[in-house]
C-alpha positions as MATLAB code, in Angstrom:
seq = 'MDCDPTFAGASYSNEPHLLTQGDLSDIVRDLNLSKKQAEILGSRLKGWNLLRQDTKVCFYRGRHEEYKDFFSREDGVVFCSHVSSVMEVLGHEFNPDQ';
ca = [
     -21.130  -22.261   20.635;
     -20.312  -18.816   19.263;
     -19.308  -18.794   15.571;
     -17.472  -16.164   13.581;
     -19.529  -15.557   10.386;
     -16.288  -15.316    8.406;
     -15.784  -19.059    8.839;
     -19.437  -20.116    8.638;
     -19.018  -21.764    5.219;
     -15.789  -23.578    6.038;
     -15.845  -27.341    6.159;
     -13.816  -29.259    8.726;
     -12.593  -32.804    8.816;
     -11.009  -35.005   11.442;
      -8.672  -36.431    8.779;
      -5.074  -35.215    8.912;
      -4.019  -32.747    6.236;
      -0.610  -33.737    4.900;
       1.306  -30.672    3.817;
       2.323  -30.173    0.197;
       5.397  -28.415   -1.174;
       3.305  -25.261   -1.568;
       1.984  -25.471    1.994;
       5.508  -25.810    3.359;
       6.764  -22.883    1.276;
       3.842  -20.731    2.439;
       4.527  -21.538    6.107;
       8.237  -20.752    5.749;
       7.413  -17.426    4.065;
       4.617  -16.499    6.500;
       6.850  -17.182    9.517;
       9.795  -15.389    7.866;
      12.073  -18.332    8.694;
      15.769  -18.329    7.880;
      17.130  -20.995    5.558;
      18.434  -22.992    8.541;
      15.112  -22.721   10.419;
      13.182  -23.750    7.289;
      15.400  -26.813    6.860;
      14.827  -27.823   10.490;
      11.056  -27.355   10.183;
      10.923  -29.376    6.963;
      13.039  -32.132    8.456;
      10.875  -32.364   11.586;
       7.606  -32.367    9.618;
       8.971  -35.096    7.357;
      10.105  -37.123   10.400;
       6.631  -36.848   11.915;
       5.014  -37.954    8.612;
       3.165  -34.667    8.264;
       4.320  -34.043    4.694;
       2.897  -35.689    1.612;
       5.232  -38.383    0.350;
       6.092  -36.422   -2.821;
       7.055  -33.280   -0.853;
      10.771  -32.563   -0.977;
      12.624  -30.726    1.738;
      15.274  -28.812   -0.164;
      16.396  -25.232   -0.300;
      18.469  -23.174   -2.671;
      22.109  -22.785   -1.874;
      24.423  -19.900   -2.707;
      26.520  -21.771   -5.269;
      25.677  -19.205   -7.919;
      27.372  -16.384   -5.986;
      30.777  -17.159   -7.529;
      29.357  -16.726  -11.043;
      26.798  -13.943  -10.730;
      29.248  -11.147  -11.622;
      29.812  -12.766  -15.020;
      26.173  -12.205  -16.015;
      24.201   -9.099  -16.931;
      20.526   -8.255  -17.253;
      19.129   -5.892  -19.854;
      15.474   -5.449  -20.782;
      14.497   -8.594  -18.870;
      17.103  -10.767  -20.612;
      19.943  -12.354  -18.630;
      23.112  -13.213  -20.513;
      26.724  -14.167  -19.862;
      28.766  -11.032  -20.453;
      32.139  -12.563  -19.499;
      32.284  -15.987  -21.133;
      36.082  -16.226  -20.980;
      36.051  -15.571  -17.210;
      33.403  -18.219  -16.596;
      35.383  -20.757  -18.615;
      38.520  -19.894  -16.640;
      36.747  -20.413  -13.296;
      35.409  -23.742  -14.575;
      38.916  -24.789  -15.604;
      38.266  -24.829  -19.356;
      40.110  -23.098  -22.145;
      37.980  -20.508  -23.933;
      38.054  -20.583  -27.713;
      35.828  -17.829  -29.176;
      35.831  -19.587  -32.562;
      33.862  -22.523  -31.178;
];
């Protein structure tokens, strides 16, 4: 059997390796999967019991898009620069005295 010296110190086991949240994230990133493809992969792995029980299959949505123009970033600090507009979108009356 020919061995690559790079892997000479690696240990192998016949036990299954259940993937963690970090493992799943790494695979999605390494394969450059779209959000939809990542959701399908996570769902299949979970269905095949290949994920650790505490691993969650969830992905960020774009719900923030509606609000992102109301915020600014300066010197590494993010702040709401249009409070009255945010309150209006949320259906609340803005009272600057509160």
